[in-house]
C-alpha positions as CSV (number, residue, x, y, z in Angstrom):
1,M,-9.6,45.7,6.7
2,R,-6.7,44.4,8.5
3,I,-5.0,41.0,7.9
4,V,-4.2,40.4,11.4
5,D,-8.1,41.0,12.1
6,I,-8.5,37.7,9.1
7,I,-6.0,35.3,11.8
8,V,-7.9,36.2,14.8
9,K,-11.2,35.5,13.5
10,K,-9.8,32.1,12.0
11,R,-8.2,31.6,15.2
12,D,-10.9,31.7,17.3
13,H,-13.5,29.4,14.9
14,G,-14.8,32.2,13.1
15,E,-16.4,32.2,9.4
16,L,-14.4,34.5,7.1
17,S,-16.9,36.2,4.3
18,K,-16.3,36.3,1.0
19,E,-14.8,40.0,1.4
20,E,-12.3,38.7,3.8
21,I,-11.1,35.8,1.8
22,D,-10.4,38.1,-1.4
23,F,-8.8,40.9,0.7
24,F,-6.2,38.0,1.9
25,I,-5.8,36.3,-1.8
26,Q,-5.2,39.6,-3.3
27,G,-3.4,41.2,-0.6
28,Y,-1.4,38.3,-0.4
29,C,-0.4,38.3,-4.3
30,R,0.5,42.0,-4.6
31,G,3.2,41.5,-1.9
32,D,1.2,43.3,0.9
33,I,1.0,40.4,3.0
34,P,4.1,38.8,4.1
35,D,4.3,34.8,4.2
36,Y,4.4,35.3,7.9
37,Q,1.1,36.3,8.2
38,A,-0.2,34.1,5.3
39,A,1.6,31.1,7.2
40,A,-0.3,32.2,10.1
41,L,-3.6,32.3,8.2
42,A,-2.9,28.8,6.6
43,M,-1.7,27.3,10.4
44,A,-5.3,28.7,11.6
45,I,-7.1,27.0,8.7
46,Q,-5.2,23.7,9.3
47,L,-6.5,23.6,13.0
48,N,-9.5,25.3,13.1
49,G,-11.0,24.0,8.9
50,M,-13.5,26.1,6.7
51,S,-16.5,25.7,6.0
52,S,-18.0,24.1,2.3
53,Q,-19.1,27.8,1.3
54,E,-15.4,29.1,2.7
55,T,-13.3,27.0,0.5
56,K,-15.7,27.9,-2.2
57,E,-14.8,31.2,-1.8
58,L,-11.2,30.6,-1.5
59,T,-11.1,28.3,-4.8
60,L,-12.4,31.1,-6.3
61,A,-10.5,33.9,-5.0
62,M,-7.4,31.8,-6.3
63,A,-8.4,31.0,-9.4
64,H,-9.7,34.7,-10.6
65,S,-6.4,35.8,-8.7
66,G,-5.1,35.8,-12.7
67,E,-6.4,34.8,-16.4
68,V,-9.0,31.4,-16.4
69,L,-8.2,30.3,-19.7
70,D,-10.7,29.3,-22.4
71,L,-9.5,25.8,-24.0
72,S,-12.6,25.7,-26.0
73,K,-11.0,28.1,-28.8
74,A,-8.2,25.5,-28.9
75,V,-9.7,22.3,-28.9
76,P,-13.4,21.1,-28.7
77,I,-13.0,19.3,-24.9
78,T,-10.1,19.0,-22.5
79,V,-10.1,17.0,-19.5
80,D,-7.1,17.4,-16.7
81,K,-6.4,14.9,-13.9
82,H,-5.2,15.7,-10.8
83,S,-3.6,13.6,-8.0
84,T,-4.1,14.9,-4.2
85,G,-0.3,13.5,-3.6
86,G,1.2,9.9,-3.2
87,V,4.0,7.9,-2.7
88,G,5.5,6.7,-6.1
89,D,2.7,8.1,-8.2
90,K,4.1,8.9,-11.2
91,T,0.5,8.2,-12.6
92,S,0.3,11.5,-14.8
93,L,3.5,10.3,-16.8
94,V,1.7,7.5,-18.2
95,V,-1.8,8.5,-18.0
96,A,-1.8,12.1,-20.0
97,P,-0.1,10.6,-23.0
98,T,-2.3,7.3,-22.7
99,V,-5.5,9.3,-22.9
100,S,-4.2,12.2,-25.6
101,A,-2.8,9.5,-28.0
102,C,-6.9,8.2,-28.0
103,G,-7.7,11.2,-29.4
104,L,-8.8,13.4,-26.4
105,A,-6.9,16.4,-25.2
106,V,-5.2,16.7,-21.8
107,G,-4.2,20.2,-20.5
108,K,-2.6,19.7,-16.9
109,M,-0.7,21.9,-14.5
110,S,0.9,20.0,-12.5
111,G,2.8,20.7,-8.9
112,R,6.3,20.0,-7.2
113,G,6.5,17.8,-4.2
114,L,4.9,18.4,-1.1
115,G,6.0,16.7,2.1
116,F,6.8,13.2,1.4
117,S,5.1,13.1,-1.9
118,G,6.8,13.6,-4.8
119,G,5.7,16.1,-7.7
120,T,5.5,15.4,-11.2
121,L,7.4,18.9,-12.5
122,D,10.2,17.4,-10.6
123,K,10.0,13.7,-12.1
124,L,9.9,15.6,-15.9
125,E,12.5,17.7,-14.8
126,S,15.0,14.6,-14.5
127,I,15.0,14.8,-18.2
128,P,17.6,17.5,-19.5
129,G,15.7,20.1,-21.3
130,F,12.6,19.8,-20.4
131,R,10.7,22.7,-19.6
132,C,7.5,23.2,-17.0
133,D,7.3,27.1,-17.4
134,L,5.3,27.5,-20.3
135,S,3.4,30.8,-20.9
136,T,-0.1,30.4,-21.4
137,E,0.1,31.2,-24.8
138,E,2.7,28.2,-25.1
139,F,-0.1,25.9,-22.9
140,I,-2.8,27.1,-25.7
141,E,-0.5,26.6,-28.6
142,Q,1.0,23.6,-28.0
143,L,-2.6,21.7,-26.6
144,K,-3.9,22.9,-30.1
145,S,-0.9,21.1,-31.6
146,I,-0.5,18.1,-30.6
147,G,-2.8,17.9,-27.6
148,I,-1.2,17.5,-24.3
149,V,0.4,19.3,-21.9
150,L,2.2,19.0,-18.6
151,T,3.5,22.4,-17.1
152,G,3.7,24.4,-14.3
153,Q,1.3,27.4,-13.1
154,S,2.5,30.1,-15.4
155,A,2.4,33.4,-13.3
156,D,-0.7,34.2,-15.1
157,L,-2.7,31.3,-14.1
158,A,-3.7,31.2,-10.0
159,P,-0.6,33.1,-9.0
160,A,-2.2,32.9,-5.4
161,D,-1.8,28.9,-5.5
162,G,1.3,28.9,-6.9
163,K,2.5,31.0,-3.6
164,L,0.5,29.4,-1.0
165,Y,1.6,26.4,-2.4
166,E,5.2,26.8,-1.8
167,L,4.4,28.1,1.9
168,R,2.3,24.8,2.7
169,D,5.1,22.8,1.5
170,V,7.4,24.4,4.8
171,T,4.8,25.2,7.1
172,G,3.0,22.1,8.4
173,T,-0.1,23.2,6.2
174,V,0.0,20.4,3.7
175,D,-2.9,18.2,5.2
176,S,-5.6,20.8,5.7
177,I,-8.9,19.4,3.6
178,P,-10.2,23.1,2.5
179,L,-6.4,24.0,1.5
180,I,-5.8,21.1,-0.5
181,A,-8.9,21.3,-2.1
182,S,-8.8,25.0,-2.9
183,S,-5.4,24.8,-3.8
184,I,-6.4,21.3,-6.4
185,M,-9.6,22.9,-7.7
186,S,-8.6,26.8,-8.8
187,K,-5.7,25.0,-10.9
188,K,-8.2,23.1,-12.8
189,I,-10.5,25.8,-13.1
190,S,-7.8,28.3,-13.8
191,A,-6.5,25.7,-16.3
192,G,-9.9,26.0,-18.3
193,A,-10.0,22.1,-18.5
194,Q,-14.0,21.2,-19.4
195,A,-13.5,17.8,-17.6
196,I,-11.7,17.0,-14.4
197,L,-10.3,13.8,-12.9
198,L,-9.6,13.9,-9.3
199,D,-7.4,10.5,-7.9
200,V,-8.0,11.2,-4.1
201,K,-5.7,9.1,-2.4
202,V,-6.0,7.0,1.3
203,G,-3.7,5.6,3.8
204,I,-0.2,6.1,5.5
205,G,1.5,7.7,2.4
206,A,-1.4,10.0,1.8
207,F,-2.1,13.5,3.0
208,M,-5.7,12.0,3.5
209,T,-4.8,9.0,6.0
210,N,-8.6,7.9,6.7
211,L,-11.2,7.0,4.2
212,K,-13.8,9.6,6.3
213,D,-11.3,12.5,5.2
214,A,-10.6,11.4,2.0
215,R,-13.9,10.8,1.1
216,E,-14.7,14.3,2.7
217,L,-12.6,15.9,0.2
218,A,-13.5,14.1,-2.3
219,E,-17.1,15.4,-2.3
220,L,-16.0,19.1,-1.4
221,M,-14.2,18.7,-4.6
222,V,-16.6,17.4,-6.9
223,E,-18.9,20.0,-5.7
224,I,-16.8,22.8,-6.4
225,G,-16.6,21.3,-10.2
226,K,-20.1,21.2,-10.4
227,M,-20.5,24.8,-9.0
228,V,-18.5,26.2,-12.0
229,G,-19.8,23.9,-14.6
230,R,-17.1,21.3,-14.9
231,K,-17.4,17.5,-15.1
232,T,-15.9,15.8,-12.7
233,V,-15.4,12.7,-10.9
234,A,-13.1,11.6,-7.9
235,V,-11.7,8.3,-7.4
236,L,-10.7,6.9,-3.5
237,S,-7.2,4.9,-4.4
238,D,-5.2,3.3,-2.0
239,M,-1.9,4.9,-0.6
240,N,-1.0,2.6,2.4
241,Q,2.1,1.6,0.4
242,P,4.0,2.7,-2.6
243,L,2.3,3.1,-5.7
244,G,4.5,0.2,-8.4
245,K,7.8,-0.2,-6.6
246,S,10.4,3.0,-7.1
247,V,9.9,6.5,-4.9
248,G,12.4,8.8,-6.0
249,N,12.3,11.4,-9.4
250,S,14.1,9.5,-12.0
251,L,13.7,6.5,-10.8
252,E,9.9,7.0,-10.8
253,L,10.3,8.6,-14.7
254,L,12.4,4.9,-15.6
255,E,8.9,3.4,-13.8
256,A,6.7,5.1,-16.4
257,I,9.0,5.1,-19.3
258,D,9.1,1.1,-18.8
259,T,5.0,1.0,-18.7
260,L,4.3,2.6,-21.6
261,N,6.9,0.3,-23.4
262,G,4.3,-2.4,-22.2
263,G,6.1,-3.1,-19.0
264,G,5.8,-1.8,-15.3
265,P,4.5,-2.9,-12.3
266,A,1.2,-4.9,-12.6
267,D,-0.6,-2.8,-9.7
268,F,1.1,0.7,-11.0
269,R,-0.2,0.0,-14.6
270,E,-3.4,-1.3,-13.7
271,H,-4.4,2.2,-12.1
272,C,-3.1,3.7,-14.8
273,L,-5.5,2.2,-17.6
274,D,-8.1,2.5,-14.7
275,I,-7.9,6.5,-14.5
276,S,-7.4,6.8,-18.2
277,G,-10.7,4.8,-18.6
278,H,-12.5,7.5,-16.2
279,M,-10.8,10.3,-18.4
280,L,-12.1,9.0,-21.4
281,A,-15.4,8.7,-20.1
282,L,-15.5,12.0,-18.6
283,G,-14.6,13.5,-22.3
284,G,-17.2,12.0,-23.9
285,L,-15.0,9.5,-25.9
286,A,-16.0,6.6,-24.2
287,R,-19.6,5.1,-23.0
288,D,-18.4,4.3,-19.8
289,E,-15.3,3.9,-17.8
290,M,-14.7,0.1,-19.1
291,Q,-15.0,0.9,-22.9
292,G,-12.3,3.8,-21.6
293,K,-9.7,1.5,-19.8
294,Q,-10.4,-0.9,-23.2
295,M,-9.2,1.8,-25.4
296,A,-6.5,2.9,-23.2
297,E,-5.2,-0.6,-22.9
298,N,-4.8,-0.6,-27.0
299,A,-3.3,2.8,-26.9
300,L,-0.5,1.0,-24.4
301,A,-0.1,-2.0,-26.5
302,E,0.3,-0.8,-30.1
303,G,2.9,1.9,-28.7
304,K,0.8,4.8,-29.3
305,S,0.9,6.1,-25.3
306,L,5.2,6.3,-26.1
307,V,4.8,7.6,-29.0
308,K,2.8,10.6,-27.5
309,F,5.3,10.8,-24.6
310,R,7.9,11.4,-27.0
311,E,5.8,13.9,-28.9
312,L,5.4,15.7,-25.3
313,V,9.0,15.9,-24.3
314,Q,10.2,16.8,-27.6
315,A,7.3,20.0,-27.6
316,Q,8.6,20.9,-24.2
317,G,12.4,21.0,-25.2
318,G,13.1,17.6,-23.6
319,D,16.0,15.9,-24.7
320,V,14.0,12.3,-26.1
321,R,17.3,10.3,-26.4
322,Y,16.7,9.7,-22.6
323,V,13.2,8.5,-23.6
324,D,14.4,6.3,-26.4
325,E,17.7,5.2,-24.1
326,P,16.8,5.3,-20.6
327,D,20.2,4.3,-19.2
328,R,21.2,7.7,-19.9
329,F,19.8,9.0,-16.7
330,P,22.6,9.5,-13.9
331,K,22.6,7.1,-11.5
332,A,23.1,7.6,-7.5
333,R,26.9,6.8,-6.8
334,L,25.9,4.5,-4.4
335,I,23.0,1.3,-4.8
336,Q,22.6,-1.0,-2.5
337,T,20.1,-4.2,-2.0
338,I,18.7,-4.8,1.0
339,N,17.7,-9.0,1.9
340,S,14.9,-10.1,3.6
341,P,16.1,-10.5,7.3
342,R,13.3,-13.2,7.6
343,N,10.3,-15.5,6.3
344,G,7.0,-14.0,6.2
345,T,4.3,-12.6,4.6
346,L,4.4,-8.7,4.2
347,A,1.8,-7.3,6.4
348,E,2.5,-3.7,5.5
349,I,5.5,-1.3,3.4
350,N,4.5,1.7,5.4
351,A,4.4,4.2,1.9
352,C,4.9,7.0,4.4
353,N,8.3,5.8,5.2
354,A,9.6,4.8,1.6
355,G,8.3,9.3,1.1
356,E,10.7,10.2,4.1
357,V,13.5,8.8,2.9
358,A,13.0,9.7,-0.9
359,V,12.8,13.0,0.5
360,F,16.0,12.7,3.4
361,L,18.2,11.6,0.4
362,G,17.5,14.7,-1.4
363,G,14.9,13.7,-3.7
364,G,12.5,16.1,-2.3
365,R,12.2,19.2,-0.5
366,E,12.7,20.2,3.4
367,E,13.2,23.5,3.3
368,K,11.3,26.2,0.4
369,G,14.3,26.8,-2.0
370,D,16.0,23.3,-2.0
371,T,17.7,21.7,-4.7
372,I,16.3,18.4,-5.7
373,D,18.7,15.4,-6.4
374,H,17.0,13.0,-8.9
375,S,18.9,10.3,-8.7
376,V,18.1,9.5,-5.4
377,G,15.5,6.9,-4.0
378,V,14.3,3.8,-2.9
379,V,12.6,0.9,-5.0
380,V,10.6,-1.9,-3.1
381,A,10.8,-5.4,-4.3
382,H,7.4,-6.7,-3.3
383,K,3.9,-6.1,-2.0
384,V,1.6,-6.3,1.0
385,G,0.0,-9.8,1.2
386,D,4.0,-11.1,-1.1
387,L,5.6,-14.3,0.8
388,V,9.1,-13.3,0.8
389,R,11.7,-15.9,1.6
390,K,14.9,-15.1,4.2
391,G,17.5,-13.7,1.7
392,E,15.2,-12.5,-1.1
393,P,15.9,-8.5,-2.1
394,L,13.8,-6.5,0.1
395,F,14.4,-2.8,-1.4
396,T,16.9,-1.6,-2.8
397,I,18.6,2.1,-1.9
398,H,19.8,4.5,-4.4
399,A,21.9,7.6,-2.2
400,N,25.0,9.5,-3.0
401,D,25.9,9.8,0.6
402,E,27.4,7.4,3.2
403,T,26.2,8.3,6.1
404,K,22.4,9.2,4.5
405,L,22.5,5.4,3.0
406,D,22.6,4.1,5.9
407,V,20.0,6.2,7.8
408,A,17.8,5.1,4.9
409,I,18.1,0.9,4.8
410,Q,17.0,1.1,8.7
411,K,14.2,3.6,8.3
412,M,12.9,1.0,5.0
413,L,13.8,-1.7,7.1
414,A,11.3,-0.4,10.0
415,A,8.8,0.2,6.9
416,H,8.2,-3.2,6.4
417,R,6.2,-5.8,8.4
418,W,6.2,-9.2,8.5
419,S,3.5,-12.0,9.2
420,D,3.3,-15.5,9.9
421,Q,-0.5,-15.6,8.6
422,P,-1.8,-15.3,5.4
423,V,-2.2,-11.1,4.7
424,K,-4.8,-9.9,1.6
425,P,-3.4,-7.9,-0.7
426,L,-4.5,-4.0,-0.2
427,P,-7.3,-3.0,-2.9
428,L,-6.5,-0.5,-5.9
429,Y,-9.5,1.6,-4.7
430,Y,-12.3,2.5,-2.2
431,G,-15.2,4.0,-4.5
432,V,-16.0,6.5,-6.5
433,I,-17.3,10.0,-6.1
434,R,-19.4,11.5,-8.9
């Protein structure tokens, strides 16, 4: 069997067999198949798609490229949560400690930024000393001792996905439904959680820009979860405008800490409570998501979520003084607020543009291996549907480069679109797939 024949077969719209998919994954993990051939196959999949059977086989091949954990020996039940990627999506930083504070263990392998979408690990690494490279043994021990883990993929868990994940980010193959589904579900399967909540983003600032594709992805992942015996629910949530207000690593972390302290933007807080409610219902601690949401609200109000977040940071080597005193986070050298140039109702705040601005300023990776500037980004002041007066603050840019600051300002002005007529606020959700 030759990898070039597999590439040609997929290029010509053929359906790959289990054996061919296993050959590719095993060869890529061993280093026998180079990045350029893996990139060629990824592009063929991006252009021609995969059947649901191919996607299932790819998922299982990636999951079994390393160890598959059994977490039942550490805790009775573990729930995991994954977002398909969104602009300003710092949800895990609030949801994981909230759910754990309610008594349900959360074991999560997170990712780094892909394209214009920020990654949970990049945000957590804004905290000096925070470790995202826990070993399998450390993962299990921490889950057992404090009931929460947020780490990156260890070399032992789904190593094939770890390699492909980085490659997709720099080869234009981020938004392939089969590659997204197999990437997410291989991590979830290998990490050992018995229940999985999938937050599937829909809109301009998501990899799934339309509801049809997002629903297809959600249904495919729920089907894969069912096939391997995992309780799985997918929520279709809006990503046409940034979630919350902040876009950028330490800026988003600061917003999450504010939310854990009882503040935070209303839309972000509501989203976190809803996701927490679904997770608590999936894990059997609540009879349904409404009761779960109330439990989550109580945990936030009583400060239990913040306490659990501090435990998480301390357990993984982070400096908890940054949680207690957020002013310690380094600030960008250039911080400029831009006011609204006109009166009107906001009809659009293009989430994709906002994400691209954060990456352009240095908050994301334009090439594999790029260093992240955690301090840069943008903070929007409004939501779609808001009535804005001329001269009111519209957004704030945090930058460390004068030239980039000017470009970022123009890009963010272009991301805002006004209407002289009332505009309905955007919904938080478009449905749930069970």
